[in-house]
C-alpha positions as CSV (number, residue, x, y, z in Angstrom):
1,M,-0.1,0.0,0.0
2,T,1.2,3.6,0.2
3,K,2.5,6.6,2.0
4,I,1.8,10.4,1.2
5,P,4.5,12.9,0.8
6,F,4.5,15.4,3.6
7,R,3.2,18.6,2.1
8,P,3.1,21.6,4.3
9,V,0.1,23.5,4.2
10,A,1.6,26.9,4.9
11,L,5.2,28.2,5.2
12,L,4.3,31.4,6.7
13,T,5.2,32.2,10.5
14,A,4.7,35.6,12.3
15,C,7.3,38.2,11.7
16,H,9.9,38.8,14.6
17,L,8.9,42.1,16.2
18,L,11.3,44.4,17.7
19,N,9.7,44.8,21.0
20,L,11.2,48.0,21.9
21,I,9.5,48.8,25.2
22,G,8.9,52.6,25.5
23,L,10.1,53.4,22.1
24,A,8.0,54.0,19.1
25,Q,7.5,51.5,16.2
26,V,5.3,52.2,13.6
27,V,5.6,48.8,11.7
28,P,7.5,45.8,12.7
29,P,10.3,44.7,10.4
30,V,9.7,41.6,8.0
31,S,11.8,38.5,8.3
32,G,14.7,39.1,6.1
33,P,15.9,41.9,3.9
34,G,12.4,42.6,2.4
35,L,12.5,45.7,0.4
36,A,14.9,48.6,-0.6
37,L,14.8,52.0,-1.7
38,A,15.8,52.5,-5.3
39,F,16.9,55.7,-6.8
40,N,18.2,56.6,-10.3
41,G,20.5,59.4,-9.4
42,G,17.8,62.0,-11.0
43,M,17.2,64.0,-8.0
44,Q,15.3,61.1,-6.6
45,H,15.3,60.9,-2.8
46,A,13.4,60.9,0.4
47,S,12.9,64.2,2.3
48,T,12.6,64.6,6.1
49,L,11.9,68.4,5.9
50,S,8.8,68.2,8.0
51,N,10.6,65.9,10.5
52,P,14.0,67.3,11.9
53,I,16.5,65.5,13.9
54,T,19.1,66.6,16.6
55,I,22.1,64.5,17.0
56,G,25.6,64.8,18.4
57,P,28.3,65.5,19.3
58,A,28.9,61.8,18.6
59,I,27.1,60.0,15.7
60,T,26.9,56.9,13.9
61,I,25.3,56.5,10.3
62,E,25.1,52.8,8.9
63,A,23.3,51.2,6.1
64,W,23.2,48.4,3.5
65,I,23.9,50.0,0.0
66,H,24.1,48.7,-3.6
67,A,25.7,51.4,-5.6
68,S,25.1,51.3,-9.4
69,A,27.1,54.5,-10.1
70,F,29.8,56.4,-8.3
71,N,28.9,60.1,-8.4
72,Y,29.3,61.6,-4.8
73,G,25.9,59.8,-4.1
74,E,24.9,60.7,-0.5
75,V,23.2,57.9,1.5
76,Y,22.0,60.3,4.3
77,A,22.9,63.8,4.3
78,L,21.9,67.5,4.9
79,C,23.6,70.8,4.3
80,D,22.4,73.9,6.0
81,D,24.0,76.9,4.4
82,P,22.6,80.4,4.9
83,N,24.1,81.9,1.6
84,S,24.5,79.3,-1.1
85,A,24.3,75.6,-2.1
86,C,27.0,74.4,0.2
87,T,29.9,76.0,-1.7
88,G,31.4,78.4,0.9
89,V,32.9,77.8,4.5
90,D,30.0,78.8,6.7
91,Y,27.4,75.8,6.2
92,K,26.8,73.1,8.6
93,V,26.7,69.5,7.4
94,V,26.1,65.9,8.3
95,D,26.5,63.1,5.8
96,L,27.6,59.6,4.7
97,R,28.2,59.1,0.9
98,V,30.1,57.2,-1.8
99,N,32.5,59.4,-3.8
100,P,33.3,58.9,-7.6
101,S,36.3,56.6,-6.7
102,G,34.0,54.2,-4.6
103,Q,35.3,55.6,-1.4
104,I,33.1,56.2,1.7
105,E,33.2,59.7,3.1
106,I,31.5,60.9,6.3
107,G,31.1,64.5,7.5
108,L,29.8,66.3,10.7
109,S,29.8,70.0,11.4
110,P,27.2,71.4,13.9
111,T,28.4,75.0,13.4
112,T,30.4,76.1,10.5
113,W,32.6,74.2,8.2
114,A,35.4,76.7,8.9
115,S,35.3,75.9,12.7
116,R,34.8,72.5,14.2
117,R,34.0,69.4,11.8
118,I,35.1,65.9,11.1
119,Y,35.5,64.9,7.5
120,L,37.0,61.5,6.7
121,V,37.5,59.5,3.5
122,S,38.2,55.7,3.4
123,A,41.4,54.5,1.8
124,T,39.3,51.3,0.7
125,S,36.7,51.5,-2.2
126,I,33.5,49.5,-2.2
127,S,32.5,47.6,-5.5
128,L,29.7,48.6,-7.8
129,N,26.5,46.6,-8.2
130,T,27.4,44.8,-4.9
131,W,25.4,44.7,-1.6
132,T,27.8,46.3,1.0
133,H,27.4,47.3,4.7
134,V,28.8,50.8,5.3
135,A,29.0,52.7,8.6
136,G,30.7,55.8,9.7
137,T,31.3,57.1,13.3
138,M,32.2,60.7,14.4
139,D,32.7,62.1,17.7
140,L,33.7,65.9,17.9
141,G,34.1,65.6,21.8
142,T,37.1,63.3,21.3
143,N,38.2,64.2,17.7
144,T,38.0,60.8,16.4
145,G,36.0,58.9,13.6
146,A,36.0,55.7,11.9
147,I,34.8,54.0,8.6
148,Y,33.6,50.3,8.6
149,I,32.9,48.3,5.4
150,N,31.2,45.1,5.9
151,G,32.2,45.1,9.6
152,I,36.0,45.8,9.0
153,E,37.4,49.1,10.0
154,V,39.4,50.4,7.1
155,A,42.2,52.9,6.8
156,I,41.0,56.5,6.5
157,N,42.4,59.7,4.9
158,N,42.0,62.6,7.4
159,Y,40.9,65.3,5.2
160,S,40.0,67.5,8.3
161,L,39.3,67.0,11.8
162,G,38.2,69.6,14.4
163,S,37.4,69.4,18.1
164,G,34.5,70.8,20.1
165,T,31.1,69.7,21.3
166,G,27.5,70.6,20.3
167,T,24.5,69.0,18.5
168,F,23.5,69.1,15.0
169,S,20.0,69.8,14.1
170,G,18.2,69.7,10.7
171,S,16.2,67.5,8.3
172,P,18.5,65.3,6.3
173,A,17.6,63.4,3.1
174,I,17.8,59.7,2.3
175,G,19.6,59.3,-1.1
176,A,20.8,63.0,-1.6
177,L,22.2,66.0,0.0
178,Q,19.3,68.1,1.1
179,V,20.1,71.9,1.1
180,S,18.3,74.1,3.6
181,G,18.8,77.6,4.6
182,A,18.5,80.3,2.0
183,T,18.4,77.7,-0.9
184,T,16.0,74.8,-1.8
185,G,16.5,71.5,-3.6
186,I,19.1,68.8,-3.3
187,Q,22.5,67.9,-4.5
188,Y,24.5,64.7,-5.1
189,P,21.7,62.1,-5.6
190,F,22.6,58.6,-4.9
191,T,22.3,56.0,-7.8
192,G,21.5,52.5,-6.6
193,R,19.6,50.8,-3.6
194,I,19.5,51.6,0.2
195,D,18.3,49.4,2.9
196,E,18.2,49.3,6.8
197,L,19.4,52.7,7.4
198,R,20.2,53.6,11.0
199,V,21.2,56.9,12.7
200,W,22.6,56.7,16.2
201,N,23.5,59.5,18.8
202,A,26.6,57.6,19.7
203,A,29.9,56.6,18.1
204,L,29.2,52.7,18.0
205,P,32.2,50.5,18.8
206,L,33.1,47.9,16.1
207,A,31.6,44.9,18.1
208,A,28.2,46.6,18.1
209,I,28.3,47.3,14.4
210,R,29.3,43.5,13.7
211,D,26.7,42.0,15.9
212,F,23.8,43.6,14.3
213,M,24.7,44.5,10.7
214,C,23.1,41.2,9.4
215,R,19.9,41.4,11.5
216,S,16.9,43.6,11.4
217,N,15.7,42.8,14.8
218,L,17.6,45.0,17.2
219,T,16.3,43.6,20.4
220,G,19.1,43.4,22.8
221,H,21.4,45.9,21.2
222,P,23.5,47.7,23.8
223,Y,23.2,51.1,22.1
224,L,19.3,50.9,21.6
225,A,18.8,54.0,23.7
226,N,20.9,56.1,21.4
227,L,19.1,55.0,18.2
228,Q,17.6,58.3,16.8
229,A,16.3,57.0,13.3
230,L,15.6,53.6,11.8
231,Y,14.4,53.0,8.3
232,H,13.6,49.2,7.7
233,V,12.1,50.2,4.1
234,D,9.7,47.4,4.3
235,E,6.2,48.9,4.4
236,P,5.0,50.6,1.6
237,G,1.3,50.8,1.1
238,P,-0.5,50.9,-2.1
239,S,-0.1,54.7,-2.6
240,T,1.9,55.8,0.6
241,P,5.0,57.8,-0.2
242,T,6.1,57.7,3.5
243,V,9.4,56.0,4.5
244,W,8.8,55.2,8.1
245,D,11.2,56.0,11.0
246,H,10.5,52.9,13.3
247,I,12.1,54.3,16.4
248,G,11.1,58.0,16.4
249,D,9.1,60.5,14.2
250,H,11.8,61.5,11.4
251,H,9.6,59.8,8.7
252,A,10.8,60.7,5.1
253,T,8.8,61.4,2.1
254,L,9.4,60.1,-1.4
255,T,10.4,62.9,-3.6
256,N,10.6,62.8,-7.4
257,V,10.0,59.1,-7.4
258,S,6.8,57.0,-7.4
259,V,6.0,54.5,-4.7
260,A,6.0,51.8,-7.5
261,S,9.5,52.7,-8.6
262,A,11.0,53.4,-5.3
263,Y,10.4,50.0,-3.5
264,V,12.2,47.0,-5.0
265,P,13.2,43.6,-3.4
266,S,16.4,43.8,-1.3
267,D,19.3,41.3,-1.5
268,A,20.9,42.8,1.8
269,A,22.3,40.1,4.0
270,L,19.7,40.7,6.8
271,G,17.9,38.0,8.9
272,D,16.2,37.6,12.3
273,M,19.3,36.4,14.0
274,S,23.0,36.1,13.2
275,V,26.5,35.1,14.4
276,H,29.8,36.2,13.1
277,T,33.6,35.6,13.3
278,Y,36.6,37.7,12.1
279,S,39.0,35.4,13.7
280,S,38.2,31.7,13.1
281,P,37.7,29.5,10.2
282,N,34.4,28.0,11.8
283,L,31.1,29.3,12.5
284,S,27.8,28.0,13.5
285,L,24.1,29.1,14.0
286,T,21.4,27.0,15.6
287,T,17.6,27.6,15.8
288,P,15.0,25.6,17.7
289,T,14.4,23.5,14.6
290,E,17.7,23.8,12.6
291,G,21.3,24.2,12.6
292,F,24.0,25.4,10.0
293,S,27.7,25.4,10.3
294,I,30.4,26.4,7.9
295,S,34.2,25.3,8.1
296,A,36.2,27.6,5.9
297,G,39.8,27.5,4.5
298,D,40.7,30.9,6.4
299,A,39.8,33.2,9.2
300,S,38.4,36.0,7.1
301,G,35.3,37.7,8.2
302,K,32.1,35.8,7.8
303,H,28.4,36.0,9.0
304,I,25.6,33.3,9.2
305,Y,22.1,34.8,9.5
306,H,18.8,33.0,9.7
307,V,15.5,34.0,7.9
308,A,12.1,32.7,9.1
309,P,9.4,32.7,6.5
310,P,7.8,34.6,4.9
311,G,10.9,36.7,4.2
312,A,12.7,33.6,3.2
313,N,10.5,32.9,0.2
314,V,11.7,29.2,0.5
315,D,8.4,28.1,-1.1
316,G,9.1,29.8,-4.4
317,T,11.2,29.1,-7.6
318,L,12.3,25.6,-6.5
319,P,13.8,23.1,-8.8
320,T,11.1,20.8,-10.4
321,G,10.3,17.9,-8.0
322,L,11.5,19.6,-4.8
323,E,9.4,21.2,-2.1
324,A,10.6,23.5,0.7
325,A,10.9,22.2,4.1
326,G,9.4,25.4,5.6
327,G,12.1,25.9,8.2
328,G,13.2,29.2,6.8
329,C,16.8,29.6,5.4
330,F,20.3,30.3,6.4
331,G,22.5,33.1,4.7
332,V,26.2,33.2,4.6
333,F,27.8,36.7,4.1
334,L,31.6,37.0,3.6
335,A,33.3,40.4,4.5
336,Q,35.9,39.7,1.8
337,T,35.2,40.2,-1.8
338,T,36.8,37.1,-3.1
339,P,35.0,33.8,-3.2
340,L,35.7,31.3,-0.3
341,F,35.7,27.4,0.0
342,Y,34.0,26.2,2.7
343,L,32.2,23.1,4.1
344,V,28.7,23.1,5.0
345,N,26.9,21.1,7.8
346,Y,23.0,21.4,7.9
347,S,21.2,19.8,10.8
348,Y,17.5,19.5,10.5
349,S,16.9,17.9,14.1
350,G,13.5,19.2,15.3
351,N,12.4,20.4,11.9
352,P,8.9,18.8,11.9
353,E,8.9,18.8,8.2
354,L,12.0,16.7,7.7
355,D,13.1,15.0,10.8
356,G,11.2,11.6,11.1
357,T,8.9,12.2,8.3
358,A,8.3,10.2,5.1
359,A,10.2,12.8,3.0
360,E,13.4,12.6,5.1
361,P,15.2,10.1,2.8
362,S,14.9,12.6,0.1
363,A,16.2,15.6,2.0
364,V,18.5,17.9,0.3
365,L,19.9,21.4,0.8
366,L,19.3,24.1,-1.7
367,R,21.3,27.2,-2.6
368,R,20.9,30.5,-4.3
369,D,23.1,33.5,-4.6
370,G,21.4,36.2,-2.6
371,P,17.9,36.2,-1.4
372,T,15.7,37.1,-4.5
373,A,18.0,37.4,-7.6
374,T,18.5,33.7,-8.6
375,P,16.4,30.7,-8.2
376,W,17.2,27.8,-5.8
377,T,19.7,25.2,-7.1
378,Q,20.8,21.8,-5.8
379,H,24.6,21.6,-5.3
380,A,26.1,18.1,-5.9
381,P,27.4,16.1,-4.5
382,Q,25.9,16.3,-0.9
383,W,25.8,13.6,1.9
384,L,22.7,12.8,3.9
385,N,23.0,11.0,7.0
386,Q,19.5,10.2,8.6
387,A,21.1,8.6,11.7
388,V,22.3,12.0,13.0
389,N,19.9,14.4,10.8
390,V,22.4,16.1,8.9
391,I,23.3,16.9,5.4
392,D,27.0,17.8,4.3
393,L,28.5,19.4,1.2
394,Q,31.5,21.6,0.2
395,G,32.4,24.0,-2.4
396,T,33.6,27.6,-3.4
397,W,31.0,30.2,-3.3
398,Q,30.7,34.0,-3.7
399,R,30.1,36.6,-0.8
400,H,26.5,35.9,-0.4
401,A,24.5,32.8,-0.5
402,Q,21.4,31.5,1.0
403,W,20.7,27.8,2.0
404,A,17.4,26.0,2.7
405,G,16.4,22.5,3.5
406,A,14.1,20.7,1.0
407,Y,13.0,17.3,0.1
408,S,11.7,15.3,-3.0
409,P,8.2,14.1,-2.3
410,P,7.4,10.6,-3.1
411,P,5.1,10.1,-6.0
412,C,1.4,9.5,-5.5
413,T,0.1,6.4,-7.2
414,T,-3.4,6.0,-5.7
415,D,-6.1,8.7,-5.4
416,L,-8.3,8.3,-2.4
417,D,-11.5,9.9,-1.0
418,F,-12.2,10.3,2.7
419,V,-16.1,10.5,3.1
420,Y,-17.5,11.3,6.5
421,Q,-20.8,11.5,8.2
422,A,-20.3,13.5,11.3
423,D,-22.7,14.4,14.1
424,G,-22.8,18.1,13.4
425,V,-21.4,19.0,16.9
426,D,-17.9,18.2,17.3
427,N,-14.8,18.3,14.9
428,L,-13.7,15.2,13.1
429,T,-10.1,14.6,12.2
430,W,-8.2,11.8,10.3
431,A,-4.7,10.8,9.8
432,I,-2.9,8.1,7.8
433,Y,0.3,6.7,9.4
434,Q,3.0,4.5,7.9
435,E,2.4,1.0,9.3
436,T,5.9,0.0,10.2
437,T,7.3,3.4,11.4
438,N,4.1,5.1,12.6
439,I,5.2,8.0,10.5
440,L,2.4,10.6,9.7
441,V,2.0,10.7,5.9
442,Q,-1.3,12.6,5.6
443,S,-4.0,14.2,7.6
444,G,-7.2,16.2,7.3
445,G,-10.5,17.3,9.0
446,G,-10.5,19.5,11.9
447,A,-13.6,21.4,10.8
448,L,-15.7,18.4,9.7
449,I,-18.9,18.7,11.5
450,G,-21.5,17.6,8.8
451,N,-21.3,15.3,5.7
452,G,-18.9,15.5,2.9
453,S,-15.5,14.3,1.7
454,E,-11.8,15.2,1.2
455,A,-9.5,14.0,-1.4
456,T,-6.0,12.7,-0.8
457,C,-3.4,10.3,-2.7
458,L,-0.9,7.7,-1.5
459,P,2.4,6.3,-2.9
460,D,3.0,2.5,-2.6
461,G,3.3,1.3,1.0
462,C,1.4,-0.1,4.0
463,F,-0.7,2.5,6.1
464,Y,-3.2,2.7,8.8
465,L,-6.1,5.2,9.3
466,V,-6.9,6.9,12.6
467,V,-10.3,8.9,12.7
468,T,-11.0,10.9,16.0
469,D,-14.1,12.7,17.1
470,G,-13.2,16.0,18.8
471,G,-15.7,15.8,21.5
472,G,-14.4,12.2,22.7
473,D,-18.0,10.9,22.7
474,G,-18.0,9.4,19.4
475,I,-20.7,9.5,16.4
476,V,-24.0,7.9,16.4
477,N,-25.6,6.9,13.1
478,G,-22.5,8.2,11.4
479,G,-19.1,7.3,10.5
480,Y,-16.5,7.4,7.6
481,L,-15.3,5.6,4.4
482,L,-12.1,5.5,2.7
483,K,-12.3,4.5,-1.0
484,I,-10.3,4.4,-4.1
485,N,-10.9,6.6,-7.2
486,S,-14.6,7.2,-5.7
487,S,-15.6,3.5,-6.2
488,V,-13.3,0.9,-4.5
489,R,-14.2,0.8,-0.7
490,L,-11.0,0.1,1.5
491,I,-12.5,0.9,4.8
492,D,-16.3,1.3,5.4
493,N,-17.5,2.3,8.7
494,L,-20.5,4.4,7.5
495,Y,-23.9,3.9,9.1
496,G,-26.3,1.8,7.0
497,T,-23.7,0.6,4.5
498,F,-21.4,-2.5,4.7
499,G,-20.3,-1.4,8.1
500,E,-22.3,-0.7,11.2
501,G,-21.1,2.8,11.5
502,G,-20.5,5.2,14.3
503,F,-17.7,4.9,16.8
504,T,-16.7,6.1,20.3
505,S,-13.8,8.5,21.0
506,G,-11.7,7.2,18.1
507,S,-11.2,4.6,15.5
508,T,-8.2,2.8,13.9
509,S,-8.3,0.7,10.7
510,Q,-5.8,-1.0,8.7
511,I,-5.7,0.3,5.0
């Protein structure tokens, strides 16, 4: 007789919430990277003119960016100049931008540029058309600053430094230099995509940047009280131009760009939880239902993050004949730009859709480069060890890859109908188990309170059927029938047919 492939009814789980007690949060982040802001460099940006911010004397600006052109594109910036469009020496400024050489620049001056300011340029350039995490810290009180690219502090050119204290107040723009004072308009628009923009009223240490750069859930962040603006970029309505600040009220308004054009899928390396190492070749991350480990050939910087559905989209674009296991997916992000050889060990212990199910012998690990850009593929060879619930494989991969457990469902060979006559009061449920292993292979019901039928199918094998009455008091003058192709009766427990019908709290029958 037969067993049925385990087919998950739904892959969706609740999104993880920030749970920032006492702090405003307009919309919780999605699981995974979600959406990003896309600007074409043609004066497109998001303005905060009606929602100013006050920060300093220490500040951190960080974001995931994907630059498609290098042109002094501002990620987050404001110039307050009483005389001209930021061309003299009496303007105030705060900014994080990418210059025409791909170098990261940061600047802060709460009074005038001629007096106290910090302006630093990275000696390292980022790559075009590549998702990169960038962060800049500035502290006028200590006359220090730093630039971090993918969690690595890079050498800087000290174009100017100035000491002092004080705060900066103004209305920066996302994706451009917003000019205030006697002029209006913007300068230096960014060309590319921006995601997970955060503005802090503190100079974050390297550990805090690394610990949270690959996760959108900031619960437990040691500097959470210093977070002044947070843009997840994940919540556009059908026609709203607002880019929400999830921690305060510094909301931005899309300008010179439509909602439909501004919001695009993001491939930033963001999950619900993450771990990292910049000193070891090995790294592991474990969830309640899965585990993922890599063993690399060197100790360069690497992150593992986990995305729970729906952000993982593990139920879409799968190779023919495979189905997602529904546990979410793991992402590996490498701080270095060169591909890296590493071993993968995936553990599905506790995953209810693989561990101990009929589909377990066909379990595989799928890979895709980035969250949305490419379909899932099955890397070969890979080794399944059911005794310890692991899949192993090895290879050389690019900076950003995602991995998800999947399986090949056994083919159905026989169509079945479960016919029921319930009592109209209590729910009726049914389940089919493999005879020798007691593995659940198919189930249904739960809302069967009248008469009707449910269709199912089975591959070859031996099974037994269990029918349960939700009230525990059985069914009088009712029952059930399991038949093949709407004609051949396998089990008949209907009242008034070949069986006597009815049962007490439950009934078990061999198929």
